[in-house]
C-alpha positions as CSV (number, residue, x, y, z in Angstrom):
1,M,-34.2,37.8,32.5
2,D,-33.4,36.0,29.2
3,S,-29.7,35.8,28.9
4,K,-30.1,34.2,25.4
5,K,-31.6,37.5,24.2
6,L,-29.7,39.0,21.2
7,I,-29.0,42.7,21.8
8,L,-27.7,45.2,19.3
9,L,-25.7,48.0,20.9
10,T,-24.5,51.0,18.9
11,G,-21.8,53.3,20.2
12,A,-20.3,50.2,22.0
13,A,-16.7,51.5,21.8
14,G,-17.6,54.9,23.3
15,F,-17.9,56.0,26.9
16,I,-21.5,55.2,27.9
17,G,-21.9,52.4,25.3
18,S,-18.8,50.4,26.5
19,Y,-19.9,50.8,30.1
20,L,-23.3,49.5,29.2
21,L,-21.7,46.6,27.4
22,G,-19.8,45.7,30.6
23,Y,-22.9,46.1,32.7
24,L,-24.9,43.8,30.4
25,N,-22.1,41.2,30.7
26,S,-22.3,41.5,34.5
27,K,-26.0,40.6,34.2
28,G,-25.3,37.5,32.2
29,Y,-25.8,38.9,28.6
30,S,-23.1,38.1,26.1
31,R,-25.1,37.7,22.9
32,I,-24.5,41.3,21.9
33,I,-23.8,42.8,18.4
34,I,-21.5,45.8,19.0
35,V,-21.5,48.6,16.5
36,D,-19.2,51.6,16.3
37,D,-16.5,53.2,14.2
38,F,-13.7,50.9,15.4
39,N,-10.9,52.8,13.7
40,D,-10.0,54.8,16.9
41,E,-7.5,52.6,18.6
42,D,-7.8,54.7,21.8
43,K,-11.3,53.1,22.2
44,W,-10.2,49.5,22.0
45,F,-9.4,49.3,25.7
46,N,-13.0,50.2,26.4
47,F,-14.4,46.9,25.1
48,D,-11.5,44.5,24.4
49,S,-12.0,42.4,27.6
50,R,-15.8,42.2,27.1
51,Q,-18.0,39.5,25.8
52,F,-19.9,40.0,22.6
53,E,-21.1,38.0,19.6
54,K,-20.2,40.2,16.7
55,K,-18.4,43.5,15.9
56,V,-19.9,45.5,13.1
57,E,-18.6,48.8,11.7
58,R,-21.1,51.6,11.9
59,E,-21.1,52.3,8.2
60,E,-21.7,48.6,7.4
61,L,-24.5,48.0,9.9
62,F,-27.5,48.2,7.7
63,D,-26.0,46.1,4.8
64,W,-24.9,43.5,7.4
65,L,-28.4,43.4,9.0
66,K,-29.9,42.9,5.5
67,S,-27.6,40.1,4.5
68,E,-27.3,38.3,7.8
69,E,-30.9,38.9,9.1
70,P,-30.1,38.3,12.8
71,V,-33.1,37.9,15.1
72,V,-32.5,40.9,17.3
73,D,-34.5,41.1,20.5
74,F,-33.5,44.6,21.8
75,V,-31.6,47.6,20.5
76,F,-29.7,50.2,22.5
77,H,-28.8,53.1,20.1
78,L,-26.2,55.1,22.0
79,G,-23.9,55.9,19.0
80,A,-23.7,59.6,18.1
81,R,-21.4,62.5,17.3
82,T,-21.3,64.0,20.8
83,D,-18.8,66.9,20.3
84,T,-20.7,70.0,21.4
85,A,-17.8,72.1,19.9
86,E,-18.4,70.7,16.4
87,F,-20.3,73.4,14.6
88,D,-20.7,71.7,11.2
89,Y,-24.4,70.7,11.5
90,S,-24.2,68.3,8.5
91,I,-22.0,66.0,10.5
92,H,-24.5,65.9,13.4
93,E,-27.4,65.5,10.9
94,K,-25.8,62.5,9.3
95,L,-24.9,60.6,12.4
96,N,-27.5,61.8,15.0
97,V,-30.6,62.3,12.8
98,A,-30.4,60.3,9.6
99,Y,-28.7,57.3,11.1
100,S,-31.0,57.3,14.1
101,K,-34.0,57.3,11.7
102,K,-32.7,54.2,10.0
103,I,-32.3,52.5,13.4
104,W,-35.9,53.5,14.3
105,N,-37.3,52.2,11.0
106,Y,-35.4,48.9,11.4
107,C,-36.8,48.4,14.9
108,T,-40.3,49.4,13.8
109,A,-40.3,47.0,10.8
110,R,-39.1,44.1,12.9
111,N,-41.0,44.8,16.1
112,I,-37.9,45.3,18.2
113,P,-37.9,47.4,21.4
114,L,-35.5,50.4,21.3
115,V,-33.8,52.6,23.8
116,Y,-31.9,55.6,22.3
117,A,-29.8,58.4,23.6
118,S,-31.2,61.9,23.5
119,S,-29.5,64.7,25.5
120,A,-30.1,67.4,28.0
121,A,-28.4,69.7,25.4
122,T,-31.9,69.8,23.8
123,Y,-33.1,72.1,26.6
124,G,-30.8,74.9,25.5
125,S,-30.5,77.6,28.2
126,G,-33.4,76.1,30.1
127,E,-35.8,79.0,29.6
128,L,-38.6,76.4,29.3
129,G,-37.4,74.3,32.2
130,Y,-36.2,70.7,32.3
131,K,-39.4,68.7,32.2
132,D,-39.5,65.7,29.8
133,D,-43.0,66.7,28.6
134,H,-43.6,65.7,24.9
135,D,-45.5,69.0,24.4
136,L,-42.3,71.0,25.0
137,V,-40.1,69.2,22.5
138,E,-41.2,71.4,19.5
139,K,-40.6,74.6,21.5
140,L,-37.1,73.8,22.7
141,Q,-34.2,75.9,21.4
142,P,-30.8,74.1,21.8
143,L,-27.7,76.2,21.9
144,N,-25.4,74.2,19.6
145,P,-25.6,71.9,16.5
146,Y,-25.3,68.7,18.7
147,G,-28.3,69.7,20.8
148,I,-30.2,70.7,17.7
149,S,-29.6,67.3,16.1
150,K,-30.7,65.4,19.2
151,N,-33.9,67.5,19.4
152,E,-34.6,67.2,15.7
153,F,-34.6,63.4,16.1
154,D,-36.9,63.6,19.2
155,K,-39.3,65.8,17.2
156,W,-39.3,63.4,14.3
157,V,-39.9,60.4,16.7
158,L,-43.0,62.1,18.2
159,K,-44.5,62.6,14.8
160,Q,-44.3,58.9,13.8
161,S,-47.5,56.9,13.4
162,T,-45.6,53.6,13.4
163,H,-43.1,52.8,16.1
164,P,-41.3,49.9,17.9
165,P,-43.4,47.9,20.4
166,F,-41.6,49.8,23.2
167,W,-39.3,52.7,22.8
168,A,-37.6,55.2,25.2
169,G,-35.5,58.3,24.4
170,L,-33.2,59.1,27.3
171,K,-32.1,62.7,27.8
172,F,-28.7,62.2,29.4
173,F,-27.6,65.0,31.6
174,N,-23.9,65.4,32.6
175,V,-22.5,61.9,32.6
176,Y,-19.2,61.1,34.1
177,G,-17.3,57.9,34.9
178,P,-14.8,55.3,33.6
179,N,-14.1,54.6,30.0
180,E,-13.9,58.2,28.9
181,Y,-10.1,58.3,28.5
182,H,-10.5,58.8,24.7
183,K,-12.8,61.7,24.8
184,A,-10.2,64.5,25.0
185,R,-11.9,67.9,25.3
186,M,-15.3,66.3,25.6
187,A,-14.4,64.2,28.7
188,S,-16.1,65.1,32.0
189,M,-14.8,67.7,34.3
190,V,-14.0,65.0,36.9
191,F,-11.6,63.5,34.3
192,H,-10.0,66.8,33.5
193,G,-9.9,67.9,37.1
194,F,-8.2,64.7,38.2
195,N,-5.5,65.1,35.6
196,Q,-5.0,68.8,36.4
197,I,-4.6,67.9,40.1
198,R,-1.9,65.3,39.3
199,K,-0.1,67.7,37.0
200,T,-0.3,71.1,38.8
201,G,-2.1,70.5,42.1
202,A,-4.9,72.8,41.1
203,V,-8.2,72.5,39.2
204,K,-9.1,75.1,36.5
205,L,-12.8,76.1,36.3
206,F,-14.5,78.5,34.0
207,K,-15.2,82.0,35.3
208,S,-18.8,83.1,35.1
209,H,-19.7,85.5,32.3
210,R,-23.2,85.9,33.4
211,P,-24.6,88.1,36.2
212,G,-26.1,86.1,39.1
213,F,-23.5,83.3,38.9
214,N,-20.2,83.4,40.8
215,D,-17.1,81.8,39.3
216,G,-17.4,78.0,39.5
217,E,-21.0,78.2,40.7
218,Q,-22.5,77.2,37.4
219,L,-24.9,74.3,38.1
220,R,-25.2,71.0,36.3
221,D,-27.0,67.7,37.0
222,F,-24.0,65.3,37.2
223,I,-24.9,61.6,36.9
224,Y,-22.6,58.7,37.3
225,V,-22.4,56.3,34.3
226,E,-23.3,53.3,36.6
227,D,-26.7,54.9,37.1
228,V,-27.1,55.4,33.4
229,A,-26.4,51.7,32.7
230,K,-28.8,50.7,35.5
231,V,-31.6,52.7,34.0
232,C,-30.9,51.3,30.5
233,Y,-30.9,47.8,31.8
234,W,-34.1,48.4,33.8
235,L,-35.9,49.7,30.7
236,M,-34.9,46.5,28.8
237,E,-36.3,44.3,31.6
238,N,-39.4,46.5,32.3
239,H,-41.2,47.9,29.3
240,I,-42.9,51.0,30.7
241,A,-44.9,53.5,28.8
242,S,-43.0,54.5,25.7
243,G,-41.7,58.1,25.5
244,I,-38.9,60.5,26.2
245,Y,-37.4,60.4,29.7
246,N,-34.9,62.6,31.5
247,L,-31.9,60.8,32.9
248,G,-30.1,62.8,35.6
249,T,-30.1,62.7,39.4
250,G,-32.7,65.4,39.8
251,K,-30.3,67.6,41.8
252,A,-28.1,70.3,40.3
253,R,-24.6,70.8,41.8
254,T,-21.9,73.4,41.2
255,F,-18.6,72.8,39.4
256,N,-17.0,74.0,42.7
257,D,-18.7,71.0,44.4
258,L,-17.4,68.7,41.6
259,A,-13.9,70.0,42.0
260,M,-14.0,69.6,45.8
261,A,-15.2,66.0,45.4
262,T,-12.4,65.3,43.0
263,F,-9.8,66.7,45.4
264,A,-11.3,64.5,48.2
265,G,-11.0,61.4,46.0
266,T,-7.3,62.1,45.4
267,G,-6.6,63.1,49.0
268,K,-5.1,66.4,47.9
269,Q,-5.7,69.9,49.4
270,P,-8.2,71.9,47.3
271,R,-6.9,74.6,45.1
272,I,-9.2,76.1,42.4
273,E,-8.2,78.6,39.7
274,Y,-10.7,80.3,37.5
275,I,-10.1,80.9,33.8
276,D,-11.9,82.7,31.0
277,M,-14.4,80.5,29.2
278,P,-13.4,79.9,25.5
279,A,-15.0,82.4,23.2
280,D,-16.4,79.7,20.9
281,I,-18.7,78.3,23.5
282,R,-19.3,81.3,25.7
283,D,-22.7,82.2,24.2
284,K,-23.7,78.5,23.9
285,Y,-23.0,77.5,27.5
286,Q,-25.6,76.1,29.9
287,Y,-25.3,77.8,33.3
288,F,-28.0,75.6,34.9
289,T,-29.3,72.1,34.2
290,E,-31.4,69.9,36.5
291,A,-33.4,66.9,35.4
292,D,-37.1,66.7,36.4
293,M,-37.1,63.0,37.3
294,D,-40.8,62.6,38.2
295,K,-41.7,60.9,35.0
296,L,-39.2,58.0,35.4
297,R,-40.0,57.7,39.1
298,R,-43.8,57.5,38.3
299,A,-43.0,54.8,35.7
300,G,-41.6,52.8,38.6
301,Y,-37.8,53.2,38.5
302,P,-36.9,52.1,42.1
303,D,-33.2,52.8,42.7
304,N,-31.4,55.8,44.3
305,F,-28.8,57.6,42.3
306,Y,-25.2,58.1,43.3
307,S,-24.6,61.4,45.1
308,L,-22.0,63.5,43.5
309,E,-19.5,62.8,46.3
310,D,-20.0,59.0,46.2
311,G,-19.9,58.8,42.4
312,V,-16.8,60.9,42.1
313,E,-15.1,59.0,44.9
314,D,-15.9,55.7,43.2
315,Y,-14.6,56.9,39.8
316,V,-11.4,58.4,41.2
317,K,-10.4,55.6,43.5
318,K,-11.4,52.6,41.5
319,F,-10.5,53.8,38.0
320,L,-8.6,57.1,37.6
321,L,-6.0,56.5,40.2
322,K,-5.3,53.1,38.6
323,K,-6.0,54.2,35.0
324,A,-8.4,51.2,35.0
325,Y,-11.3,50.5,32.7
326,Y,-14.7,49.2,33.6
């Protein structure tokens, strides 16, 4: 570990980015350039108690890098437009593709290792499975503009003849955990379920609109944000073979399981109500996701992932019940 290392972190005011910022601080790293759109005051609580060296607005980053010429040792590019209900592709293309290309080219030109956020949304309905095989990337058919933008960048990366000395694109599956208070509709179902329980005593889950799936039995690979931060940190410390890697637990669980774990964390009796899925996402909804984690394991990642029950309990008891930030 070299705690004097200068790290550039985009998306640092957001959910996963701010958690990673705190995790890096806990490991002794404070020389961090944080990058985001800092106009959203709801995000300030995510990072205001953290240690960092410089705060740079997202739109000013490349001009700032050119004028200041900092000697950056590592880049985490987690900044993105993550709203899966935003159907204007031009917004995703600008922030998730064009901006990411500029980050890649910066790291390549200066020989800086890079970890960037991809997404399980790239897998679409999962008809080709959930294996992080580079040969599949061109064939994937994401269901929404967000997933398309993430896959377009993955495709572009794999075509590059020049690249950073080490790079990893992480396909995040369903991440939940502290510092997502600002995410509104896009927050995790744990966050929404907790607030529904406090308000009404019941959790609302989507009915199934597909044969073969009962209500609430849609399956996702839910991963606690602590595990995401641990993998990101491990990749910085251990430069494995460059490539695209899944980041989930490797075990799909139902939304009913998630709701039951949330009730357990609050100590309330379970009561689940099933509601119609909104029409605008009904034909773009993933009914099953499960990360194939063999590639990361073969690369040497040693730690176990939180079980759904343990992760939800930690989130609810340490953070949501106290409205605390990490």
